[in-house]
C-alpha positions in Angstrom: 11.6 11.9 4.2 11.5 10.9 8.3 7.9 10.0 9.1 6.3 12.1 11.5 3.8 10.3 14.2 1.8 13.3 13.9 1.5 13.8 10.0 -1.4 13.2 7.9 1.0 12.6 4.9 2.9 10.1 7.2 0.0 8.2 7.9 -0.9 7.8 4.4 2.6 6.3 3.5 2.2 4.1 6.5 -1.2 2.8 5.3 0.6 2.1 1.8 3.0 0.1 3.9 -0.2 -1.4 5.6 -1.8 -2.1 2.4 1.2 -4.3 1.0 1.4 -6.2 4.4 -2.0 -7.2 4.0 -2.5 -8.0 0.4 0.8 -10.0 1.0 -0.5 -11.8 3.8 -3.8 -13.0 1.5 -6.0 -10.5 3.0 -6.7 -8.8 -0.2 -10.1 -6.8 1.5 -8.2 -5.4 4.5 -5.1 -4.5 1.9 -7.6 -2.7 -0.7 -9.2 -0.7 2.4 -5.8 0.6 3.5 -5.1 1.1 -0.4 -8.1 3.4 -0.5 -6.9 5.2 3.0 -3.5 6.1 1.7 -4.7 8.2 -0.9 -2.7 7.0 -3.7 -4.3 5.8 -7.2 -3.4 2.8 -9.1 -4.6 2.5 -12.3 -6.8 -0.8 -13.0 -6.2 -2.8 -9.7 -7.5 -6.2 -10.5 -7.0 -9.1 -8.3 -8.1 -12.4 -9.0 -5.4 -14.6 -8.1 -2.3 -15.3 -6.2 0.0 -13.6 -8.2 -1.8 -10.7 -9.3 -2.2 -10.2 -5.3 1.3 -10.9 -4.8 2.0 -8.3 -7.8 0.0 -5.5 -6.6 1.5 -6.1 -3.0 5.0 -5.4 -4.7 4.4 -2.5 -6.4 2.6 -0.9 -3.5 5.5 -1.5 -1.5 7.8 -0.2 -4.1 5.6 3.0 -4.0 6.0 2.9 -0.2 9.7 2.6 -0.1 9.9 5.5 -2.5 7.7 7.9 -0.7 9.8 7.1 2.5 13.0 8.0 1.0 11.7 11.1 -0.8 
C-alpha cells in the first residue's frame, strides 16, 4: 500500500512507526501515545525495563512494515 498524505489510514500506519521510534529512543510515554493514536491494539503491553521497551518497539515496527507493504 502506498502511503497517502491525506489518508486517515496512512496517518494511523505512520503513528505505528512513530510509536516504535519513540519507544526505541527511550520515550515510553510518547511511544504509547502514538500507539494509541494508531488505533491498533496489542495485548498486554507491559513496559517495566529496557528489554521490554525494545521488544515492543520491534513488534510495533513489524506491524508497521506488514501494513505498509500490504
